[in-house]
Every structure is written in C-alpha cells, then in structure tokens.
C-alpha positions as CSV (number, residue, x, y, z in Angstrom):
1,M,-10.3,26.1,10.3
2,K,-8.6,26.7,7.0
3,I,-6.4,23.7,5.9
4,T,-4.1,23.5,2.9
5,M,-3.2,20.1,1.6
6,I,-0.1,20.1,-0.6
7,G,-0.1,17.0,-2.9
8,T,-3.2,15.2,-4.2
9,G,-1.7,11.7,-4.3
10,Y,-3.2,8.9,-2.2
11,V,-2.5,10.3,1.2
12,G,-3.1,14.0,0.3
13,L,-6.4,13.5,-1.5
14,V,-7.9,11.1,1.1
15,S,-6.8,13.3,4.0
16,G,-8.0,16.5,2.4
17,V,-11.4,15.1,1.6
18,C,-11.8,13.7,5.1
19,F,-10.7,16.9,6.8
20,S,-13.3,18.7,4.7
21,D,-15.9,16.2,5.9
22,F,-14.9,17.2,9.5
23,G,-16.2,20.7,8.6
24,H,-12.9,22.4,7.9
25,D,-12.3,24.5,4.8
26,V,-9.8,22.6,2.7
27,V,-7.8,23.6,-0.4
28,C,-5.9,20.8,-2.1
29,V,-2.8,21.9,-4.1
30,D,-1.0,20.1,-6.9
31,K,1.5,21.1,-9.5
32,N,-0.1,18.9,-12.2
33,P,-2.8,21.0,-14.0
34,A,-4.3,17.9,-15.6
35,K,-4.9,16.3,-12.2
36,I,-6.5,19.5,-10.8
37,E,-8.7,19.8,-13.8
38,M,-9.8,16.2,-13.3
39,L,-10.6,16.8,-9.6
40,E,-12.5,19.9,-10.5
41,R,-14.6,17.8,-12.9
42,G,-15.4,15.5,-10.0
43,E,-13.2,12.7,-11.2
44,V,-10.9,10.9,-8.8
45,P,-7.4,10.0,-10.2
46,I,-7.1,7.0,-7.8
47,F,-9.3,4.1,-6.9
48,E,-10.5,4.1,-3.3
49,P,-14.0,2.9,-2.4
50,G,-16.3,5.7,-1.5
51,L,-13.8,8.6,-2.1
52,D,-15.6,9.9,-5.2
53,Q,-18.9,10.3,-3.3
54,L,-17.4,11.9,-0.2
55,M,-15.4,14.3,-2.4
56,A,-18.5,15.3,-4.4
57,K,-20.4,15.9,-1.1
58,N,-17.9,18.3,0.3
59,V,-17.2,20.2,-3.0
60,E,-21.0,20.8,-3.2
61,A,-21.0,22.0,0.4
62,G,-18.3,24.5,-0.5
63,R,-15.7,23.1,2.0
64,L,-13.4,21.5,-0.6
65,S,-11.6,23.0,-3.6
66,F,-8.6,22.3,-5.8
67,T,-5.9,24.6,-7.2
68,T,-2.4,24.7,-8.7
69,D,-1.8,28.1,-7.0
70,L,0.1,27.3,-3.8
71,A,0.4,30.9,-2.7
72,S,-3.3,31.6,-2.7
73,A,-4.0,28.3,-1.0
74,V,-1.4,28.9,1.8
75,A,-2.5,32.5,2.5
76,G,-4.5,32.6,5.7
77,A,-4.2,28.9,6.4
78,D,-4.1,27.6,10.0
79,A,-2.5,24.3,9.1
80,I,-0.6,23.5,6.0
81,F,-0.1,19.8,5.3
82,I,2.8,18.5,3.1
83,A,1.7,15.2,1.6
84,V,4.0,14.8,-1.3
85,G,5.9,11.6,-2.3
86,T,8.9,10.3,-0.5
87,P,10.0,7.5,-2.9
88,T,13.0,5.3,-2.2
89,R,16.1,7.1,-3.4
90,R,18.1,5.2,-6.0
91,G,21.4,3.9,-4.9
92,D,21.2,4.1,-1.1
93,G,17.7,3.0,-0.1
94,H,17.0,6.2,1.7
95,A,13.7,8.2,1.4
96,D,13.9,10.9,-1.2
97,L,13.0,14.2,0.6
98,S,13.5,16.5,-2.3
99,Y,9.7,17.0,-2.9
100,V,9.1,17.6,0.8
101,M,11.9,20.3,1.0
102,A,10.8,21.9,-2.2
103,A,7.2,22.2,-0.9
104,A,8.5,23.6,2.5
105,E,10.4,26.3,0.7
106,E,7.4,27.3,-1.4
107,V,5.2,27.4,1.7
108,A,7.7,29.6,3.5
109,N,7.5,32.2,0.7
110,A,3.7,32.1,0.7
111,L,3.0,32.4,4.5
112,T,0.9,35.5,5.5
113,G,0.7,34.8,9.2
114,Y,1.1,32.1,11.8
115,A,0.5,28.6,10.7
116,V,1.5,25.1,11.6
117,I,3.4,23.3,8.8
118,V,2.6,19.6,9.1
119,T,4.5,16.8,7.5
120,K,2.0,14.1,6.5
121,S,4.4,12.3,4.2
122,T,6.4,9.4,5.7
123,V,9.8,10.8,6.4
124,P,13.0,9.7,8.3
125,V,13.6,10.9,11.8
126,G,14.9,14.4,11.9
127,T,13.1,15.6,8.8
128,N,10.7,18.0,10.5
129,R,13.6,19.8,12.1
130,K,15.1,20.1,8.6
131,V,11.8,21.4,7.3
132,K,11.9,24.1,10.0
133,Q,15.4,25.1,8.9
134,V,14.4,25.3,5.3
135,V,11.4,27.5,6.1
136,T,13.4,29.8,8.4
137,K,16.1,30.2,5.8
138,A,13.7,31.0,3.0
139,N,11.6,33.4,5.1
140,P,13.5,34.5,8.3
141,T,10.5,36.6,9.5
142,A,8.0,33.7,9.1
143,E,5.8,32.9,12.2
144,F,5.2,29.2,12.2
145,D,5.6,25.9,13.9
146,V,6.3,22.5,12.5
147,A,4.4,19.2,13.3
148,S,4.7,15.6,12.4
149,N,1.4,13.8,11.6
150,P,2.1,10.4,10.0
151,E,-0.7,8.7,8.2
152,F,-1.9,5.1,8.9
153,L,-4.2,4.6,6.0
154,R,-4.8,1.1,4.4
155,E,-5.5,1.3,0.7
156,G,-9.0,0.0,0.1
157,A,-10.2,1.1,3.6
158,A,-8.7,4.5,3.9
159,I,-11.8,6.5,4.6
160,D,-12.8,4.3,7.5
161,D,-9.2,4.4,8.8
162,F,-9.2,8.2,8.7
163,M,-12.7,8.6,10.3
164,R,-12.3,5.7,12.9
165,P,-8.5,5.5,13.5
166,D,-6.7,3.2,15.9
167,R,-4.8,6.3,16.9
168,V,-3.8,9.7,15.6
169,V,-0.1,10.6,16.2
170,V,1.0,14.2,16.4
171,G,4.5,15.4,17.0
172,V,5.0,19.0,18.1
173,Q,7.5,21.3,19.7
174,T,5.2,24.0,21.1
175,E,1.9,24.2,23.0
176,R,0.6,26.5,20.3
177,A,1.1,23.9,17.6
178,A,-0.5,21.3,19.8
179,E,-3.6,23.4,20.2
180,V,-3.9,23.9,16.5
181,M,-3.5,20.2,15.8
182,A,-6.1,19.4,18.6
183,E,-8.5,21.7,16.8
184,V,-7.8,20.0,13.4
185,Y,-8.7,16.6,14.9
186,R,-11.4,17.9,17.3
187,P,-14.1,15.7,15.8
188,L,-12.1,12.6,16.6
189,F,-11.2,13.8,20.1
190,L,-14.9,14.3,20.8
191,R,-15.6,10.7,19.9
192,D,-12.8,9.4,22.1
193,F,-10.4,8.2,19.5
194,P,-6.8,8.0,20.9
195,I,-4.7,11.0,20.0
196,I,-1.1,10.7,20.9
197,T,0.8,14.0,21.2
198,T,4.5,13.6,21.4
199,D,7.8,15.0,20.2
200,L,8.8,15.3,16.6
201,E,11.3,12.4,16.6
202,S,9.0,10.0,18.3
203,A,6.1,10.7,15.9
204,E,8.4,10.1,12.9
205,M,9.7,6.9,14.4
206,I,6.3,5.6,15.3
207,K,5.4,5.5,11.6
208,Y,8.5,3.6,10.5
209,A,8.4,1.2,13.5
210,A,4.7,0.4,12.9
211,N,5.1,-0.4,9.2
212,A,8.3,-2.4,9.8
213,F,6.5,-4.5,12.5
214,L,3.6,-5.3,10.2
215,A,6.0,-6.2,7.3
216,T,7.8,-8.5,9.8
217,K,4.5,-10.3,10.7
218,I,3.8,-10.9,7.0
219,T,7.3,-12.1,6.3
220,F,7.3,-14.3,9.4
221,I,4.1,-16.2,8.4
222,N,5.5,-16.5,4.8
223,E,8.6,-18.3,6.2
224,I,6.4,-20.5,8.4
225,A,4.3,-21.3,5.3
226,A,7.4,-22.6,3.5
227,L,8.2,-24.8,6.5
228,C,4.5,-26.0,6.6
229,E,4.8,-27.2,3.0
230,R,7.8,-29.3,3.9
231,V,6.4,-30.9,7.1
232,G,2.8,-31.3,6.0
233,A,1.2,-28.6,8.2
234,D,-1.5,-26.2,7.1
235,V,-0.4,-22.5,7.5
236,K,-4.0,-21.3,7.6
237,E,-4.6,-23.4,10.7
238,V,-1.3,-22.3,12.1
239,S,-2.2,-18.7,11.6
240,K,-5.5,-19.2,13.3
241,G,-3.9,-20.9,16.2
242,I,-1.3,-18.3,16.9
243,G,-3.5,-15.3,16.0
244,L,-5.9,-16.1,18.8
245,D,-3.2,-15.3,21.2
246,G,-4.0,-11.8,22.3
247,R,-0.3,-10.9,22.5
248,I,0.1,-11.7,18.7
249,G,-3.2,-11.0,17.1
250,N,-4.6,-12.3,13.8
251,K,-4.0,-9.4,11.5
252,F,-1.2,-9.6,8.9
253,L,-0.8,-13.4,9.4
254,H,-2.0,-14.4,5.9
255,A,0.6,-16.2,3.9
256,G,1.0,-15.1,0.3
257,P,3.5,-14.0,-2.4
258,G,5.1,-11.3,-0.3
259,Y,4.2,-7.8,0.7
260,G,4.2,-4.8,-1.7
261,G,2.5,-1.5,-2.0
262,S,3.4,2.1,-1.4
263,C,4.5,1.8,2.2
264,F,6.1,-1.4,3.4
265,P,8.9,-1.7,0.8
266,K,10.1,1.9,1.0
267,D,9.6,2.2,4.7
268,T,11.5,-0.9,5.7
269,S,14.3,0.1,3.3
270,A,14.4,3.6,4.8
271,L,14.4,2.3,8.4
272,A,17.2,-0.1,7.6
273,R,19.2,2.8,6.1
274,I,18.5,5.0,9.1
275,G,19.9,2.3,11.4
276,Q,23.0,1.9,9.3
277,E,23.7,5.7,9.3
278,H,23.4,5.8,13.1
279,A,25.5,2.7,13.7
280,V,22.5,0.8,15.1
281,P,21.8,-1.8,12.4
282,Q,18.2,-2.9,12.2
283,S,19.0,-6.6,11.7
284,I,15.4,-7.9,11.8
285,V,14.2,-5.3,9.3
286,E,17.1,-6.0,7.0
287,T,16.3,-9.7,7.1
288,V,12.6,-9.0,6.5
289,I,13.6,-7.2,3.3
290,R,15.8,-10.0,2.1
291,V,13.3,-12.7,3.0
292,N,10.4,-10.9,1.2
293,D,12.4,-10.8,-2.0
294,A,13.1,-14.6,-1.5
295,V,9.4,-15.2,-1.1
296,K,8.6,-13.8,-4.5
297,A,11.4,-15.9,-6.0
298,R,9.9,-19.0,-4.3
299,M,6.5,-18.2,-5.9
300,I,8.1,-18.2,-9.3
301,E,9.6,-21.6,-8.7
302,K,6.2,-22.9,-7.5
303,L,4.7,-21.8,-10.8
304,R,7.6,-23.3,-12.7
305,D,7.0,-26.7,-11.0
306,L,3.3,-26.5,-12.1
307,C,4.4,-25.9,-15.6
308,D,6.6,-29.1,-15.7
309,G,9.8,-27.1,-15.2
310,S,9.5,-24.6,-18.0
311,F,7.3,-21.6,-18.8
312,N,8.3,-21.7,-22.5
313,G,5.2,-22.2,-24.7
314,K,2.8,-22.3,-21.8
315,T,-0.4,-20.1,-21.5
316,I,-0.8,-18.7,-18.0
317,A,-3.8,-16.8,-16.7
318,I,-3.0,-14.3,-13.9
319,L,-6.0,-13.3,-11.7
320,G,-5.0,-10.0,-10.0
321,V,-1.9,-7.9,-10.3
322,T,-2.4,-5.0,-7.8
323,F,-0.5,-5.4,-4.6
324,K,-3.8,-6.0,-2.7
325,P,-7.6,-5.9,-3.5
326,N,-9.7,-2.7,-3.6
327,T,-6.9,-0.5,-5.0
328,D,-5.4,0.3,-8.3
329,D,-1.9,0.6,-6.7
330,M,0.8,-1.4,-8.5
331,R,3.7,-0.1,-6.5
332,D,6.1,-3.0,-5.6
333,A,3.3,-5.5,-6.2
334,P,4.5,-9.1,-6.3
335,S,3.1,-9.2,-9.8
336,L,5.9,-6.9,-10.9
337,T,8.4,-9.6,-10.1
338,I,6.4,-12.7,-10.9
339,V,4.7,-11.8,-14.2
340,P,7.9,-10.6,-16.0
341,A,9.5,-13.9,-15.0
342,L,6.7,-15.7,-16.8
343,V,6.9,-13.5,-19.9
344,G,10.7,-13.7,-19.9
345,G,10.5,-17.5,-19.7
346,G,8.5,-17.7,-22.9
347,A,4.9,-17.9,-21.5
348,K,1.9,-16.3,-23.0
349,V,0.3,-14.4,-20.1
350,R,-3.3,-13.2,-19.8
351,V,-4.2,-10.9,-17.0
352,V,-7.4,-10.1,-15.3
353,D,-7.7,-7.3,-12.7
354,P,-10.7,-5.1,-11.8
355,Q,-8.6,-2.0,-11.3
356,G,-5.0,-2.8,-12.3
357,R,-5.1,-2.3,-16.0
358,R,-4.5,1.5,-16.1
359,E,-1.1,1.2,-14.5
360,G,-0.5,-2.4,-15.4
361,E,-0.4,-1.8,-19.2
362,T,2.7,0.2,-18.8
363,L,4.3,-1.8,-16.0
364,L,3.6,-5.2,-17.4
365,P,4.5,-5.2,-21.1
366,G,4.0,-8.3,-23.2
367,V,0.8,-9.5,-21.5
368,H,-2.8,-9.7,-22.8
369,W,-5.5,-8.0,-20.8
370,T,-9.1,-9.3,-20.5
371,D,-12.0,-8.6,-18.1
372,D,-13.2,-12.2,-17.8
373,P,-11.3,-14.8,-15.8
374,Y,-12.9,-17.6,-17.8
375,K,-11.7,-16.1,-21.1
376,A,-8.3,-15.8,-19.6
377,A,-8.3,-19.5,-18.7
378,Q,-9.4,-20.6,-22.2
379,N,-6.9,-23.3,-23.3
380,A,-4.5,-22.2,-20.5
381,D,-2.0,-24.5,-18.9
382,L,-2.1,-22.8,-15.5
383,V,-4.3,-20.2,-13.7
384,V,-2.7,-18.2,-10.9
385,I,-4.6,-16.3,-8.2
386,L,-2.2,-13.5,-7.3
387,T,-4.5,-10.9,-5.7
388,E,-7.6,-11.9,-3.7
389,W,-10.2,-9.6,-5.3
390,N,-13.8,-10.6,-4.3
391,E,-14.4,-11.4,-8.0
392,F,-11.9,-14.3,-7.6
393,R,-13.3,-15.7,-4.3
394,A,-16.3,-17.3,-5.8
395,L,-15.2,-18.6,-9.1
396,D,-17.0,-21.6,-10.8
397,L,-14.0,-23.8,-10.5
398,K,-15.6,-26.6,-12.5
399,R,-16.2,-24.2,-15.4
400,L,-12.7,-22.8,-15.0
401,A,-11.1,-26.3,-15.2
402,K,-13.1,-27.3,-18.3
403,K,-11.8,-24.2,-20.1
404,M,-8.2,-25.1,-19.6
405,A,-5.9,-27.2,-21.7
406,T,-4.3,-28.6,-18.5
407,P,-6.4,-27.7,-15.4
408,R,-3.8,-26.6,-12.9
409,M,-4.0,-23.8,-10.3
410,A,-1.5,-21.9,-8.2
411,D,-3.6,-20.3,-5.4
412,L,-1.1,-17.8,-4.0
413,R,-3.7,-16.3,-1.7
414,N,-5.1,-19.5,-0.2
415,V,-8.6,-18.7,-1.4
416,Y,-9.6,-22.3,-2.2
417,S,-8.3,-25.7,-1.1
418,A,-7.0,-28.8,-2.7
419,K,-10.4,-30.5,-1.9
420,D,-12.3,-27.7,-3.8
421,A,-9.9,-28.0,-6.8
422,K,-10.0,-31.8,-7.0
423,K,-13.8,-31.8,-6.8
424,A,-13.9,-29.3,-9.7
425,G,-11.6,-31.4,-11.9
426,F,-8.2,-29.8,-11.5
427,E,-5.4,-32.2,-11.9
428,A,-3.0,-30.1,-9.9
429,Y,-3.4,-27.4,-7.3
430,D,-0.8,-25.7,-5.1
431,A,-1.3,-23.0,-2.5
432,V,1.1,-21.3,0.0
433,G,1.9,-23.2,3.1
434,R,-0.7,-25.9,2.5
435,G,1.0,-28.4,0.2
436,G,4.3,-29.7,-1.1
437,L,6.9,-27.2,-2.4
438,N,7.0,-29.1,-5.7
439,P,3.6,-30.9,-6.0
440,D,3.2,-33.8,-8.4
441,A,1.3,-32.5,-11.4
442,S,-0.8,-35.7,-11.6
443,K,-2.0,-35.7,-7.9
444,L,-3.3,-33.4,-5.3
445,A,-2.0,-33.3,-1.8
446,A,-4.5,-34.7,0.7
447,E,-6.2,-32.2,2.8
C-alpha cells in the first residue's frame, strides 16, 4: 500500500518508519525544509532508541522517503495519516485543532482518487466528523472516508509499542474504510495482536480515557506517597502490595515528582474541557490535574527543607530534566517547574541529562550544563535525582558524597534508599513516600 504521513514529529516519524518496515511504501511530509533535509541525510530530529537504524534500513530498501511536497505525496495514496500537533490551546485548555484542519484542507485539494484520511493526532471527540466536513467543503467531488487511529506510543519504547501493541484502535464509518485499515495493519493482524474496529467517537474517546486513567494512577500513588511520609510507611512496598492485585496492576504506580510529557498534561486538560462543554464534568480528571500541580509544588518544598529553608546561595546539582528517561522530550516535565524555582530562589544550579540539553538550554535559562554528575556535585549543597536515567541508577554514592560541600540528596525517583545514602556518607537523604516530609538535615530516617 502507499501511505502518506503528514507531520514528522514524534508520532508521525515513528509511525511512518514502522509502517515502512511492515512493507508499505511510505512518504513522510513536513512543511519544515530543514527537518526534511535532516531526515534525507539520515539524521533523526528526535531521540528514540533504535529509530535511526530502522529509518536507515527502510530508506535503503526504497520503502521510505521524505518531502515537503504534500500534493505529490498524497497523489495515489491509499491511506493518508494526519499526525500533526494538537497542543493545548491558550486560555481554555482545549486541544488546538488548527494544524489538523489545515492539513485536512490541503489533503482535500491534493486527492487524486479514493483514499482514507486517518487522524493519528490525539483529538477531541467529534474531530474526525469535522475533518470530513472540511475535506468535503474544500473538494466536493472528493472520494474518501475518514478514520480515527489514535496512537499509544511510550516515548523511549515507541518502536516496540508499534510493532507489538497491546491493541490497535480503528474508528471508521464504512466497510470500505475498515478494509483499507485492515490492510494497513495486516502484519499485526497476522500475528494475532488485538485490533479493535469501532465507530469514530469511541475511538477518539478511547485515547483520552486511557491517558486520563494512567495519569490518575500516577497521581493516586503520589498522594499515597505523601501520606506514607507522614505515617512512616514505604510507598515502594505499598505500590508492590497493591500492584500484585490483578485488578489494579503494577504499571504507573511509581511515586515521583508528578507526570509530564507530550500526552498526559494536554490530554487530561482536553478531556476535562470536553466534559465541561457537554455538561458532564470529569471531576476525577479535574482533581488529577490539580493534584499533579500540587505534587510538583510539594517537591519544591522538599528541596527547600533540605537546603535549610532557603535556596539562596546554595549550589544544587540536578540529575535529569527530561520528563522520563530514554527521550529528549521536555514538554511539561517536572523540571520546568522545579528548576526555575531553584534559580529564582537564588540557587546556583548545575544540570546533567544525557539527552535533555538540546531543548533544555532554551527552556531552563540560568543553569550550568555538564556531562558528568560528579562534576555537577563538586562543592554542591544538594544533589537531586529528577529523572531516573540508567546513568543515575548506579552512581558511586560515596564518591558523590565526598565531592559535596554538604552531602545531601533528594531522590525524587526512589532510585536509592536511606540505608544506601547513610552508608555512603550522606548526612541527609529524602525520597518520595519513604521518609518524613521535612527530614532533619542531621539525621536519616530509619529504613
């Protein structure tokens, strides 16, 4: 099949490369000439493990190409995927659909025969029907169907998620569109991966409901973590204990500094807004958003306590600023709230992140970047583990403590333990849900 992928951001590029690996002929389109030139040179503009090799393989095989010419890419295509951004709209929290609708209009004018126009972007319920209206208005004679095909890709594991999905969700209106989408995903069907074919609205809602539920799990365990600190329980043991219940599951039950990234913040906001517009308030989701913001604020106070009540004049080493490991994505990362509070409070902040510097230099002004956590900790008053990159999971804690002016650690990802820190010579250590809210800087809470 010939597939056109409009948008070479995270979702579009990963999807396009993976479709080409299925054996389809894929053309990826983007308006940014610099990005297309980069891709044609074999350079990947995002960090996703394994994506560069898979892209090179399929370009060499002649199944994958890149262009800025949408019309030529759409001509003769069987399926045209719209994978452009839907950021949160300023002022009302809704998803901004302007890029989706602009792409739909361009596609309408470029159609040369029957095609299925597939929305891959995360969009509110009813968007695909609006896409159909836009295409029909722009080209009344166009022969096409629309389909909803939301993505469920985890950054850092996106290729595996695409090739071995928990499920593929397809929303259609006609049998003809269903047949085209079945052919698109035929390699997965042959390997018995679940493919759910449903109506447009249900497909759109599945995406929002899934992300909101996962964000709720994260926020729930973060609230439980705060309570654990007060009552002396260990949130890691609590997570393990409840996660073994098959009705709950152990995923997304890791306490930390709050969720971030490209999906959860904007999707929970959009779902809350959809509920308000239809007079069906999503009270749980609205609370999740509010509590997640409060979690980040609580982390700032945790760090302030470890700095004797003030950041002013302190040197603080931050280990990790991307919203999760194995990505360079900084969108809505907890670091974007926490680090500016440190800088604004008068701290000298040093940052180490294996992939975050490219975006972080712009997003986090006033910090010093280094590639070595031990250099970052030199004469520091506090070291903070903010993202659990593998590089930070096996630190020489004794060496780290000796480098510091006052050996204190805020382990916001629960990588280590008070016992580890005490043995290494740290005078203070605080984690999430595993110690006092305001630990005594001269003592470590007993394990």
